[in-house]
Backbone as a chain_set.jsonl record, in Angstrom:
{"seq": "XXXXXXXXXXXXXXXXXXXXXXXXXXXXXXXXXXXXXXXXXXXXXXXXXXXXXXXXXXXXXXXXXXXXXXXXXXXXXXXXXXXXXXXXXXXXXXXXXXXXXXXXXXXXXXXXXXXXXXXXXX", "coords": {"N": [[116.168, 28.027, 166.365], [115.942, 29.123, 168.796], [117.938, 30.651, 169.982], [117.917, 33.015, 168.654], [116.571, 36.301, 168.244], [113.143, 36.987, 167.854], [111.609, 39.118, 165.679], [109.547, 41.925, 164.61], [108.629, 41.67, 161.238], [110.077, 43.675, 159.114], [111.003, 43.887, 156.562], [109.5, 42.501, 154.786], [107.951, 42.012, 151.704], [105.478, 44.133, 150.224], [103.999, 42.793, 148.447], [103.524, 40.377, 149.555], [101.825, 40.454, 151.97], [100.952, 39.814, 155.453], [98.268, 37.549, 156.441], [94.953, 38.894, 156.855], [94.475, 40.352, 160.041], [96.64, 39.098, 161.173], [100.041, 39.147, 162.418], [103.266, 39.957, 161.135], [106.34, 38.313, 161.509], [109.842, 37.575, 162.026], [112.826, 35.627, 162.436], [115.649, 37.294, 163.737], [118.186, 36.776, 162.472], [117.304, 35.393, 160.279], [115.721, 36.878, 158.628], [113.908, 37.49, 155.725], [114.311, 34.956, 154.821], [112.969, 33.242, 156.529], [109.597, 33.331, 157.349], [107.117, 34.342, 159.612], [103.822, 34.181, 160.659], [101.524, 35.303, 162.935], [98.481, 34.938, 164.534], [94.889, 35.113, 165.15], [94.029, 32.569, 164.312], [96.087, 30.849, 164.714], [99.475, 29.956, 164.068], [101.628, 30.45, 161.354], [104.436, 29.292, 159.611], [106.947, 29.836, 157.247], [109.596, 28.931, 155.078], [112.536, 29.03, 153.004], [115.086, 27.265, 151.215], [116.302, 25.589, 153.143], [117.285, 22.155, 153.903], [114.699, 19.997, 153.371], [113.737, 17.333, 154.173], [115.613, 16.582, 156.195], [115.35, 18.761, 157.992], [112.607, 18.527, 158.687], [112.668, 15.993, 159.912], [114.105, 16.571, 162.248], [112.363, 18.409, 163.502], [110.067, 16.795, 163.814], [111.071, 14.766, 165.532], [111.597, 16.336, 167.801], [109.004, 17.256, 168.458], [107.668, 14.821, 168.891], [109.034, 13.968, 171.153], [107.906, 15.659, 172.931], [105.414, 14.649, 173.264], [103.719, 14.648, 171.052], [101.759, 13.009, 168.567], [102.35, 11.311, 165.567], [100.448, 11.405, 162.743], [99.274, 8.949, 160.369], [100.827, 9.226, 157.228], [99.769, 10.528, 154.092], [100.326, 9.227, 150.8], [103.049, 10.755, 149.089], [104.409, 12.945, 146.571], [107.506, 12.447, 144.731], [110.298, 13.957, 146.33], [108.678, 15.59, 147.826], [107.052, 16.406, 150.895], [104.876, 15.705, 153.639], [103.535, 16.059, 156.826], [101.623, 15.337, 159.719], [101.054, 16.246, 162.925], [99.839, 15.79, 166.256], [98.647, 16.745, 169.507], [97.394, 16.665, 172.888], [96.852, 19.153, 175.29], [97.515, 19.901, 178.782], [95.284, 21.272, 179.666], [93.329, 20.28, 178.064], [93.161, 21.269, 175.491], [93.568, 20.899, 171.961], [96.38, 20.582, 169.959], [97.686, 21.104, 166.796], [100.118, 20.407, 164.351], [101.062, 20.937, 161.152], [103.248, 19.967, 158.742], [104.633, 20.821, 155.667], [106.403, 20.464, 152.6], [108.908, 20.815, 149.987], [111.705, 19.531, 148.239], [114.469, 21.022, 146.368], [113.79, 21.227, 142.893], [111.44, 19.782, 142.893], [109.127, 21.431, 142.654], [110.146, 23.886, 142.277], [113.234, 25.778, 141.957], [114.288, 26.115, 144.445], [114.233, 24.852, 147.815], [111.242, 24.498, 149.75], [109.561, 25.096, 152.757], [106.96, 24.651, 155.134], [105.009, 25.302, 158.058], [102.044, 24.846, 159.783], [100.457, 25.809, 162.618], [97.945, 25.096, 164.835], [95.465, 25.552, 167.378], [92.878, 24.177, 169.284], [89.981, 24.523, 171.329], [88.82, 22.398, 174.037]], "CA": [[115.927, 29.442, 166.394], [115.739, 29.585, 170.163], [118.949, 31.628, 170.382], [117.731, 34.239, 167.882], [115.425, 37.131, 168.608], [112.058, 37.062, 166.889], [111.32, 40.54, 165.525], [108.577, 42.294, 163.577], [109.221, 41.562, 159.903], [109.997, 45.003, 158.495], [111.469, 43.884, 155.175], [108.61, 41.7, 153.952], [107.413, 42.719, 150.541], [104.046, 44.434, 150.252], [103.361, 41.816, 147.57], [103.2, 39.214, 150.382], [101.478, 40.888, 153.323], [100.362, 38.735, 156.257], [96.822, 37.399, 156.361], [94.248, 39.893, 157.666], [94.419, 40.058, 161.464], [97.869, 38.441, 161.589], [101.248, 39.968, 162.48], [104.421, 39.368, 160.459], [107.536, 38.199, 162.345], [110.957, 36.826, 161.443], [113.994, 35.577, 163.323], [116.576, 38.354, 163.376], [119.2, 36.338, 161.508], [116.683, 34.712, 159.152], [114.787, 37.757, 157.945], [113.977, 37.304, 154.281], [114.355, 33.515, 154.548], [111.931, 32.653, 157.368], [108.472, 34.22, 157.602], [106.217, 33.851, 160.644], [102.591, 34.945, 160.808], [100.871, 34.938, 164.185], [97.185, 35.593, 164.609], [93.826, 34.443, 165.886], [93.835, 31.181, 163.887], [97.278, 30.057, 164.999], [100.751, 30.475, 163.622], [102.144, 29.854, 160.127], [105.857, 29.54, 159.397], [107.4, 29.436, 155.913], [111.027, 29.169, 154.848], [113.072, 28.427, 151.786], [116.524, 27.04, 151.196], [116.771, 24.551, 154.077], [117.003, 20.784, 153.47], [113.37, 19.716, 153.899], [113.612, 16.061, 154.897], [116.427, 16.661, 157.415], [114.72, 19.722, 158.89], [111.373, 17.945, 159.205], [113.013, 14.907, 160.84], [114.483, 17.201, 163.522], [111.142, 18.967, 164.093], [109.218, 15.666, 164.222], [111.672, 14.148, 166.724], [111.396, 17.253, 168.926], [107.594, 17.255, 168.831], [107.332, 13.506, 169.465], [109.596, 13.945, 172.502], [106.998, 16.458, 173.766], [104.128, 13.968, 173.347], [102.916, 14.71, 169.835], [101.627, 11.763, 167.813], [102.449, 11.504, 164.126], [99.357, 10.741, 162.028], [99.743, 8.285, 159.153], [100.998, 10.174, 156.117], [99.259, 10.179, 152.771], [101.439, 9.117, 149.847], [103.449, 12.055, 148.549], [105.178, 12.939, 145.329], [108.953, 12.467, 144.989], [110.88, 15.206, 146.81], [107.668, 16.358, 148.548], [106.828, 15.838, 152.221], [103.746, 16.219, 154.409], [103.43, 15.387, 158.12], [100.568, 15.878, 160.572], [101.309, 15.862, 164.317], [98.818, 16.324, 167.162], [98.754, 16.43, 170.928], [96.438, 17.313, 173.788], [97.542, 19.844, 176.378], [97.01, 19.605, 180.125], [93.952, 21.857, 179.829], [92.414, 19.639, 177.118], [93.229, 21.845, 174.138], [94.218, 20.08, 170.948], [97.339, 21.349, 169.168], [98.019, 20.406, 165.551], [101.221, 20.967, 163.57], [101.112, 20.341, 159.812], [104.48, 20.316, 158.039], [104.642, 20.504, 154.241], [107.573, 21.023, 151.947], [109.466, 20.169, 148.799], [113.124, 19.728, 147.986], [114.692, 21.672, 145.072], [113.494, 20.422, 141.719], [110.092, 19.219, 142.956], [108.227, 22.4, 142.029], [110.906, 25.108, 142.034], [114.67, 25.553, 142.084], [114.635, 26.202, 145.858], [113.368, 24.093, 148.707], [110.223, 25.28, 150.438], [109.056, 24.423, 153.943], [105.963, 25.413, 155.877], [104.382, 24.69, 159.223], [100.82, 25.507, 160.24], [100.209, 25.396, 163.992], [96.647, 25.535, 165.286], [95.047, 25.063, 168.672], [91.423, 24.241, 169.44], [89.493, 24.31, 172.689], [88.253, 21.044, 174.234]], "C": [[115.856, 29.974, 167.822], [116.774, 30.615, 170.603], [118.808, 32.946, 169.629], [116.533, 35.011, 168.407], [114.402, 37.095, 167.49], [111.59, 38.517, 166.871], [110.172, 40.757, 164.547], [109.284, 42.244, 162.234], [109.027, 42.879, 159.171], [110.456, 45.004, 157.046], [110.577, 43.058, 154.252], [107.996, 42.558, 152.863], [105.924, 42.996, 150.718], [103.284, 43.506, 149.321], [102.955, 40.564, 148.342], [102.855, 39.648, 151.806], [100.921, 39.712, 154.129], [98.853, 38.681, 156.062], [96.157, 38.478, 157.222], [94.142, 39.446, 159.131], [95.663, 39.389, 162.017], [99.023, 39.441, 161.62], [102.387, 39.222, 161.806], [105.639, 39.439, 161.368], [108.619, 37.477, 161.569], [112.058, 36.722, 162.484], [115.004, 36.601, 162.831], [117.588, 37.949, 162.325], [118.602, 35.681, 160.273], [115.7, 35.57, 158.397], [114.996, 37.652, 156.448], [114.016, 35.843, 153.879], [113.242, 32.789, 155.309], [110.855, 33.701, 157.615], [107.553, 33.571, 158.626], [105.011, 34.776, 160.67], [101.859, 34.409, 162.021], [99.555, 35.678, 164.262], [96.155, 34.735, 165.306], [93.621, 32.976, 165.503], [95.016, 30.289, 164.173], [98.527, 30.747, 164.497], [101.17, 29.719, 162.362], [103.602, 30.254, 159.975], [106.208, 29.043, 158.003], [108.874, 29.789, 155.776], [111.411, 28.587, 153.502], [114.575, 28.237, 151.945], [117.038, 25.95, 152.108], [116.49, 23.159, 153.512], [115.72, 20.295, 154.144], [113.326, 18.446, 154.741], [114.383, 16.092, 156.213], [115.79, 17.594, 158.437], [113.454, 19.148, 159.508], [111.665, 16.809, 160.178], [113.389, 15.46, 162.214], [113.242, 17.739, 164.233], [110.244, 17.842, 164.612], [109.768, 15.007, 165.48], [111.453, 15.027, 167.952], [109.947, 17.239, 169.394], [107.179, 15.913, 169.44], [107.872, 13.388, 170.884], [108.724, 14.74, 173.474], [105.596, 15.865, 173.809], [103.248, 14.054, 172.125], [102.899, 13.349, 169.156], [101.638, 12.1, 166.327], [101.33, 10.714, 163.462], [99.925, 10.036, 160.802], [99.762, 9.272, 157.986], [100.372, 9.63, 154.841], [100.452, 10.047, 151.83], [101.773, 10.49, 149.263], [104.236, 11.862, 147.267], [106.665, 12.888, 145.666], [109.413, 13.872, 145.355], [109.878, 16.103, 147.532], [107.35, 15.639, 149.851], [105.629, 16.498, 152.878], [103.621, 15.385, 155.677], [102.392, 16.108, 158.965], [100.801, 15.347, 161.984], [100.274, 16.53, 165.218], [99.103, 15.902, 168.588], [97.615, 17.099, 171.67], [97.231, 17.964, 174.905], [96.908, 19.467, 177.711], [95.606, 20.168, 180.332], [92.949, 21.322, 178.81], [92.389, 20.23, 175.732], [93.936, 20.858, 173.207], [95.132, 20.978, 170.117], [97.741, 20.489, 167.965], [99.134, 21.156, 164.836], [101.247, 20.215, 162.236], [102.352, 20.879, 159.106], [104.337, 19.923, 156.578], [105.876, 21.127, 153.611], [107.992, 20.235, 150.73], [110.954, 20.513, 148.684], [113.295, 20.449, 146.645], [114.404, 20.707, 143.927], [112.105, 19.819, 141.741], [109.093, 20.162, 142.288], [108.899, 23.752, 141.809], [112.383, 24.797, 142.214], [115.151, 25.621, 143.529], [113.74, 25.275, 146.666], [112.362, 25.041, 149.336], [109.677, 24.467, 151.591], [107.974, 25.286, 154.565], [105.439, 24.59, 157.036], [103.166, 25.517, 159.574], [100.513, 24.938, 161.615], [98.861, 25.974, 164.416], [96.323, 24.893, 166.631], [93.539, 25.21, 168.783], [91.049, 23.916, 170.879], [88.897, 22.904, 172.81], [86.804, 20.967, 173.828]], "O": [[115.719, 31.182, 168.018], [116.504, 31.388, 171.523], [119.515, 33.905, 169.939], [115.596, 34.428, 168.952], [114.756, 37.163, 166.313], [111.223, 39.077, 167.904], [109.859, 39.875, 163.748], [110.411, 42.72, 162.104], [107.941, 43.165, 158.669], [110.316, 46.017, 156.36], [110.869, 42.93, 153.063], [107.58, 43.692, 153.099], [105.199, 42.185, 151.295], [102.057, 43.433, 149.39], [102.142, 39.775, 147.861], [103.531, 39.244, 152.751], [100.468, 38.724, 153.551], [98.239, 39.634, 155.583], [96.738, 38.925, 158.21], [93.766, 38.309, 159.418], [95.739, 39.136, 163.22], [98.986, 40.46, 160.931], [102.469, 37.997, 161.891], [105.941, 40.491, 161.933], [108.336, 36.833, 160.559], [112.214, 37.612, 163.319], [115.191, 36.754, 161.624], [117.828, 38.699, 161.378], [119.323, 35.433, 159.306], [114.915, 35.053, 157.602], [116.124, 37.716, 155.961], [113.781, 35.518, 152.716], [112.647, 31.841, 154.797], [111.151, 34.819, 158.037], [107.243, 32.384, 158.521], [105.153, 35.998, 160.701], [101.603, 33.209, 162.126], [99.504, 36.895, 164.08], [96.491, 33.754, 165.969], [93.085, 32.21, 166.304], [94.962, 29.089, 163.904], [98.62, 31.974, 164.502], [101.077, 28.493, 162.309], [103.963, 31.412, 160.185], [105.808, 27.945, 157.619], [109.337, 30.808, 156.289], [110.698, 27.758, 152.937], [115.238, 28.948, 152.7], [118.125, 25.424, 151.869], [115.558, 22.992, 152.725], [115.67, 20.192, 155.37], [112.919, 18.487, 155.901], [113.857, 15.671, 157.244], [115.7, 17.256, 159.618], [113.244, 19.266, 160.715], [110.966, 16.676, 161.183], [113.028, 14.875, 163.235], [113.089, 17.545, 165.439], [109.72, 17.927, 165.723], [109.008, 14.718, 166.404], [111.155, 14.516, 169.032], [109.685, 17.214, 170.597], [106.416, 15.883, 170.406], [107.232, 12.77, 171.735], [108.786, 14.531, 174.686], [104.678, 16.498, 174.331], [102.116, 13.57, 172.158], [103.895, 12.626, 169.167], [101.007, 13.064, 165.893], [101.266, 9.492, 163.599], [100.938, 10.467, 160.252], [98.826, 10.048, 157.794], [100.438, 8.435, 154.554], [101.48, 10.691, 152.043], [100.878, 11.286, 148.979], [104.665, 10.757, 146.934], [107.053, 13.25, 146.778], [108.969, 14.855, 144.761], [110.188, 17.258, 147.823], [107.373, 14.41, 149.91], [105.389, 17.693, 152.704], [103.602, 14.155, 155.62], [102.291, 17.334, 158.932], [100.751, 14.138, 162.211], [99.878, 17.673, 164.99], [99.709, 14.862, 168.847], [96.954, 17.993, 171.141], [98.188, 17.376, 175.41], [95.881, 18.79, 177.749], [94.82, 19.602, 181.092], [91.841, 21.846, 178.698], [91.661, 19.738, 174.87], [94.794, 20.086, 173.634], [94.698, 22.021, 169.627], [98.085, 19.315, 168.103], [99.102, 22.382, 164.727], [101.433, 18.999, 162.207], [102.49, 22.085, 158.898], [103.953, 18.791, 156.284], [106.336, 22.187, 154.036], [107.499, 19.137, 150.473], [111.386, 21.625, 148.988], [112.352, 20.486, 145.854], [114.737, 19.524, 143.992], [111.621, 19.378, 140.699], [108.301, 19.734, 141.448], [108.303, 24.659, 141.228], [112.745, 23.68, 142.584], [116.282, 25.235, 143.825], [112.626, 24.954, 146.252], [112.606, 26.243, 149.439], [109.364, 23.287, 151.433], [108.058, 26.514, 154.529], [105.426, 23.359, 157.001], [103.241, 26.743, 159.653], [100.33, 23.73, 161.767], [98.654, 27.187, 164.365], [96.842, 23.83, 166.97], [92.983, 26.247, 168.419], [91.721, 23.134, 171.552], [88.517, 22.296, 171.81], [86.188, 19.906, 173.932]]}, "num_chains": 1, "name": "protein.A"}
């Protein structure tokens, strides 16, 4: 997504407003498919339609290259994935990225992916 502009999400349904205190964003070319909520507790990203396992493998490899450690995963259901990655920043903050998702047929006809990114002070 680095080549796309991240914009205020103006087409998000009022049935799915962002959490209180959070702002709704979307990549310009992925509006309606990718939802980003940014607020005081961190950042949440949700998408549908992408291949979950392949997408998560790319994200995990990128984060591990930046020093994130992958926590041991709990057993998951078929076609479902969950990954927990953590790192410490230079200023001692702890950053956690939790990836969860399911391939089509696991719980719906479409794939679903989400990432929750949080940061805590030392």
